[in-house]
C-alpha positions in Angstrom: 3.3 -18.7 6.0 1.7 -18.1 9.4 0.3 -21.4 10.8 -2.9 -19.8 11.9 -4.1 -19.1 8.4 -7.3 -20.9 7.5 -7.5 -23.6 4.8 -9.2 -21.0 2.5 -6.4 -18.5 3.1 -3.7 -21.2 2.5 -5.3 -22.1 -0.8 -5.4 -18.4 -1.7 -1.7 -18.1 -0.8 -0.9 -21.0 -3.1 -3.0 -19.6 -6.0 -1.4 -16.1 -5.6 2.1 -17.7 -5.5 1.5 -19.6 -8.7 0.0 -16.7 -10.5 2.8 -14.4 -9.4 5.5 -16.8 -10.6 3.8 -17.6 -13.9 2.3 -14.2 -14.9 4.1 -11.4 -13.0 7.7 -12.6 -12.7 8.3 -12.6 -16.5 7.5 -8.9 -16.7 8.8 -7.6 -13.4 12.1 -6.6 -14.9 10.5 -4.8 -17.8 8.2 -2.9 -15.4 11.2 -1.6 -13.5 13.5 -0.8 -16.5 10.8 0.9 -18.5 8.6 2.2 -15.7 5.8 0.3 -17.4 2.5 -0.5 -15.9 0.9 -3.7 -17.3 -2.8 -2.9 -17.6 -3.7 -6.2 -19.2 -2.0 -8.1 -16.3 -3.9 -5.9 -13.9 -7.2 -6.9 -15.4 -6.1 -10.6 -15.3 -5.5 -10.1 -11.5 -9.1 -8.9 -11.3 -10.4 -12.0 -13.2 -8.6 -14.2 -10.6 -10.2 -12.3 -7.7 -6.9 -10.9 -6.4 -8.1 -7.2 -6.7 -11.0 -7.4 -4.4 -10.4 -10.0 -1.6 -12.2 -8.0 1.1 -15.1 -6.7 -1.1 -18.5 -8.4 -0.5 -19.4 -11.1 -3.0 -22.5 -9.2 -4.2 -20.1 -6.6 -5.7 -17.8 -9.0 -7.3 -15.3 -9.5 -4.5 -14.3 -12.6 -2.5 -15.7 -11.4 0.8 -12.6 -12.5 2.8 -10.5 -11.0 5.6 -7.6 -8.5 5.7 -5.4 -11.5 6.2 -6.5 -12.8 2.8 -5.6 -9.4 1.3 -2.2 -9.5 3.0 -1.3 -13.0 1.7 -2.0 -11.9 -1.9 0.2 -8.8 -1.5 3.0 -10.8 0.0 3.1 -13.3 -2.9 3.0 -10.5 -5.5 5.7 -8.5 -3.6 8.1 -11.4 -3.7 8.4 -10.9 -7.5 7.3 -7.3 -7.9 6.8 -5.0 -4.9 5.8 -2.3 -7.5 2.8 -4.2 -8.7 1.9 -5.2 -5.2 1.9 -1.5 -4.3 -0.5 -0.7 -7.2 -2.7 -3.6 -6.2 -2.7 -2.4 -2.6 -3.6 1.1 -3.6 -6.5 -0.2 -5.8 -7.8 -3.0 -3.5 -7.3 -1.5 -0.1 -6.8 2.3 -0.2 -9.7 2.7 -2.7 -11.9 -0.4 -2.9 -12.0 -1.5 0.7 -12.4 2.2 1.8 -15.4 2.5 -0.5 -16.8 -0.8 0.7 -16.6 0.3 4.3 -17.7 3.9 4.0 -19.8 4.2 0.8 -23.5 4.1 0.4 -25.3 1.1 -1.1 -25.8 3.0 -4.3 -22.1 3.9 -4.5 -21.0 0.4 -3.8 -23.3 -1.1 -6.4 -22.3 1.5 -9.0 -18.5 1.5 -8.7 -17.3 -1.7 -6.9 -18.0 -4.4 -9.6 -15.8 -2.8 -12.2 -13.1 -2.1 -9.6 -13.3 -5.7 -8.4 -12.9 -7.0 -12.0 -10.0 -4.7 -12.9 -12.0 -3.1 -15.7 -11.4 0.2 -13.9 -8.5 1.2 -11.7 -8.8 3.0 -8.3 -6.5 5.4 -6.4 -6.6 7.4 -3.2 -5.6 11.1 -3.3 -4.6 12.5 0.1 -1.0 13.8 0.0 -0.4 17.4 -1.4 2.7 19.4 -2.3 2.5 21.2 1.1 1.0 18.4 3.2 2.5 15.0 3.5 2.9 13.6 7.0 0.7 16.5 8.2 -2.1 15.1 6.2 -4.9 17.1 7.8 -3.4 20.4 6.7 -4.5 19.8 3.1 -5.5 22.8 1.0 -7.7 21.2 -1.7 -11.2 22.7 -1.4 -14.6 21.4 -2.2 -17.2 24.2 -2.2 -20.9 23.3 -2.0 -23.0 24.6 -5.0 -26.5 23.3 -4.5 -26.6 19.7 -5.7 -22.9 19.4 -6.3 -19.4 20.5 -5.2 -16.7 22.3 -7.1 -13.3 20.7 -6.3 -10.1 22.6 -6.7 -6.5 21.8 -5.6 -3.5 19.6 -6.3 -2.5 16.1 -5.0 1.0 14.8 -5.1 2.7 11.4 -5.0 -0.5 9.5 -5.8 -0.1 5.8 -6.5 -2.0 4.7 -9.6 -2.9 8.4 -10.2 -1.8 8.5 -13.8 -3.8 5.4 -14.8 -6.8 5.7 -12.3 -10.4 5.7 -13.5 -11.7 6.5 -10.1 -10.0 8.5 -7.4 -11.1 8.9 -3.7 -10.2 12.5 -2.9 -10.0 14.3 0.4 -10.8 18.0 0.5 -11.6 20.8 2.9 -15.4 21.6 3.0 -15.1 23.7 6.1 -11.6 25.1 6.3 -12.3 27.1 9.4 -12.9 23.8 11.3 -9.4 22.5 10.5 -9.2 18.7 10.6 -12.9 18.5 11.4 -13.8 20.2 8.1 -12.6 17.5 5.7 -14.8 15.5 3.4 -14.2 12.6 1.0 -15.3 12.4 -2.6 -15.3 10.0 -5.5 -14.0 11.6 -8.7 -14.0 10.1 -12.2 -10.9 10.7 -14.2 -12.9 11.9 -17.3 -14.5 14.8 -15.3 -13.9 18.2 -16.8 -11.2 20.0 -14.8 -9.4 16.8 -13.7 -6.0 16.2 -15.2 -2.8 14.3 -14.5 -0.4 17.2 -14.1 2.7 15.0 -14.1 3.9 11.4 -14.0 6.7 11.1 -11.5 10.0 9.3 -12.0 11.0 7.3 -8.9 14.1 5.6 -7.4 12.1 2.4 -6.9 8.6 1.0 -7.2 9.0 1.6 -10.9 6.1 0.3 -12.9 3.7 1.4 -10.2 2.5 4.7 -11.7 2.8 7.7 -9.4 1.6 11.2 -10.3 0.5 14.7 -9.5 -3.2 15.3 -10.0 -4.8 18.6 -10.6 -8.4 19.6 -9.9 -9.7 22.8 -11.4 -13.3 23.4 -10.5 -14.2 19.8 -10.9 -18.0 19.2 -10.8 -18.6 16.5 -8.2 -22.2 15.4 -7.7 -23.5 15.4 -4.1 -24.1 11.6 -4.6 -20.3 11.2 -5.0 -19.5 12.4 -1.5 -18.4 9.5 0.7 -20.0 9.7 4.1 -21.4 12.8 5.7 -20.0 16.3 5.0 -17.1 17.2 7.3 -16.7 13.6 8.5 -13.8 12.7 6.2 -11.2 12.7 8.9 -12.8 9.6 10.4 -12.7 7.9 7.0 -9.1 9.1 6.5 -7.7 7.9 9.8 -9.4 4.5 9.8 -8.2 4.1 6.2 -4.6 4.9 7.2 -4.7 2.2 10.0 -6.0 -0.5 7.6 -3.5 0.6 5.0 -0.5 0.3 7.3 -1.7 -3.2 8.5 -2.3 -4.5 5.0 0.6 -3.0 3.2 3.0 -4.5 5.8 2.7 -7.6 3.7 4.8 -5.9 1.0 8.0 -5.6 3.1 7.2 -9.1 4.5 7.2 -10.4 0.9 10.5 -8.7 0.2 12.0 -10.3 3.3 10.8 -13.8 2.4 12.3 -13.5 -1.1 15.6 -12.1 0.2 15.9 -14.9 2.8 15.1 -17.7 0.5 17.5 -16.5 -2.2 20.3 -15.9 0.3 19.9 -19.3 1.9 20.0 -21.0 -1.5 23.0 -19.1 -2.6 24.9 -19.7 0.7 24.3 -23.5 0.2 25.8 -23.5 -3.3 28.4 -20.8 -3.6 32.0 -21.9 -2.8 34.9 -19.7 -1.7 38.2 -20.8 -0.1 37.2 -24.4 -0.6 34.0 -24.1 1.5 30.3 -23.3 0.9 29.9 -19.7 2.0 27.1 -20.8 4.3 29.9 -22.3 6.5 31.2 -18.9 7.3 29.9 -17.4 10.6 29.5 -13.9 9.2 27.2 -15.2 6.5 25.3 -17.3 9.0 24.8 -14.2 11.1 23.2 -12.4 8.2 20.8 -15.3 7.5 19.9 -15.6 11.2 19.2 -11.9 11.4 17.0 -12.0 8.3 15.0 -14.9 9.7 14.5 -13.2 13.1 13.4 -9.9 11.5 11.1 -11.7 9.1 9.4 -13.6 11.9 9.0 -10.5 14.0 7.6 -8.6 11.1 5.1 -11.3 10.3 3.9 -11.5 13.9 3.5 -7.7 14.1 1.6 -7.7 10.8 -0.7 -10.5 12.1 -1.5 -8.5 15.2 -2.2 -5.4 13.2 -4.5 -7.3 10.8 -6.4 -8.7 13.8 -6.7 -5.2 15.3 -8.2 -3.5 12.3 -10.5 -6.4 11.6 -12.0 -5.8 15.1 -11.9 -2.0 14.9 -10.3 0.1 12.1 -9.6 2.8 14.7 -7.0 0.7 16.4 -3.7 2.1 15.2 -0.8 1.2 17.5 0.1 -2.2 16.1 -0.5 -1.0 12.5 2.0 1.8 12.9 4.5 -0.5 14.6 4.1 -3.3 12.0 4.8 -1.2 9.0 7.6 0.7 10.6 9.4 -2.5 11.7 8.8 -4.5 8.5 9.7 -1.7 6.2 13.0 -0.9 7.8 13.8 -4.6 8.1 13.1 -5.1 4.4 15.4 -2.2 3.4 18.2 -3.5 5.7 18.0 -7.1 4.6 17.6 -6.4 0.9 21.0 -4.8 1.2 22.3 -7.7 3.2 21.1 -10.1 0.6 23.1 -8.2 -2.0 26.1 -8.5 0.3 25.6 -12.3 0.6 25.5 -12.6 -3.2 28.6 -10.4 -3.6 29.2 -9.0 -7.1 26.3 -11.1 -8.5 23.9 -9.4 -6.1 24.9 -6.0 -7.4 24.1 -6.9 -10.9 20.7 -6.2 -12.4 20.5 -9.8 -13.6 19.2 -10.6 -10.1 16.2 -8.8 -8.6 17.9 -8.0 -5.3 19.0 -4.5 -6.2 15.4 -3.8 -7.4 14.0 -5.2 -4.2 16.4 -2.9 -2.2 15.2 0.2 -4.2 11.6 -0.8 -3.8 11.8 -1.4 -0.1 12.9 2.1 0.7 9.5 3.6 -0.2 7.8 1.6 2.5 9.7 3.7 5.1 8.1 6.8 3.6 4.6 6.0 2.4 1.5 5.7 4.7 3.2 8.1 7.1 7.0 8.1 7.4 8.7 5.9 9.9 9.2 8.9 12.1 5.5 9.7 12.1 4.5 6.1 12.8 6.9 6.1 15.8 5.2 9.2 17.1 1.8 7.4 16.8 3.1 4.4 18.8 4.8 6.7 21.4 1.7 8.8 21.9 -0.5 5.7 22.4 1.9 4.4 25.0 2.3 7.6 26.9 -1.3 8.8 26.7 -2.9 12.1 25.5 -1.0 14.3 28.1 2.1 13.8 26.0 1.8 15.9 22.9 4.3 14.7 20.3 2.9 16.9 17.6 -0.1 16.9 15.2 0.5 14.1 12.7 -1.4 12.2 10.1 -2.2 9.7 12.9 -3.1 12.3 15.5 -5.4 15.0 14.1 -6.2 18.2 15.9 
């Protein structure tokens, strides 16, 4: 735990750790094996305040910082990165986005039930033909007097199959390219809205992922988030905050892998010695510690940056890139330290390794995030391509 956390954030960390060990750990294996989403547990997270740490208190949240949100995700990720992903999509991608960009009426109407866990939120950006190139989306929202008609398909949407409310990005002025995007709040019961498919994943099982279809969905004008054609600003600031906050998930994986590996190296004996006495095992532990520490420091810088200005993106892209790749690498190293036992499903290490890989792909791939960092270092004269972090 970073020493600069406030007393309130330390208390929150301890509360989240106790909750995760008592309530989440016993069902984490079932979530993975059955690809099962625990709705009742999700609501219990809401009752404890873990679903809305950054939401203002008048809407049922805790009114705390992005660091508070990160410590919650880290503790959940130690036992279930999949549930941490769903919590992050709900509390950050949807709820925090709405709190920052919604009207007073929208916040008052939708946030209290989201904060409590009575309703589940999701964000729908990615499409079958637009992933990293997010601004090339084809979903359309056509103005019809006092409402819009929304049509299109969204792909790989976390929480999509179980969401009650979805923040959807669509083109309202296609001829303007990235400057013709708007954001909308869509309720899952709306005519024309459907879950076209629930997707079966390598990891992060138990965090529902789906393909969503919109066929002439009637969206009231009052459900538009922000001004028409200003959705790209909401999108890009949201991606920066997302990358900073979700860095806590690979950090949580790294913490769990390191602690388990150190404990096992102290007790496992081979050739008459504890395996922790072997230099090659010591090197693995030292590398884990170094990458965990570096990941945490990068995450802290990213969290500070978006707290000051959500448009700051360099540290956010670097933090998630470094931490995600480190978590994949060291989850595999933790399996190696544990030998045959690590490869068995009796331990969570193989699950952590499968879960970690997604973090190199979501919120912009590692390749895209590196382009963002490089472009910011080199300046606008160096065109490294139009990406989800560099709209044209």
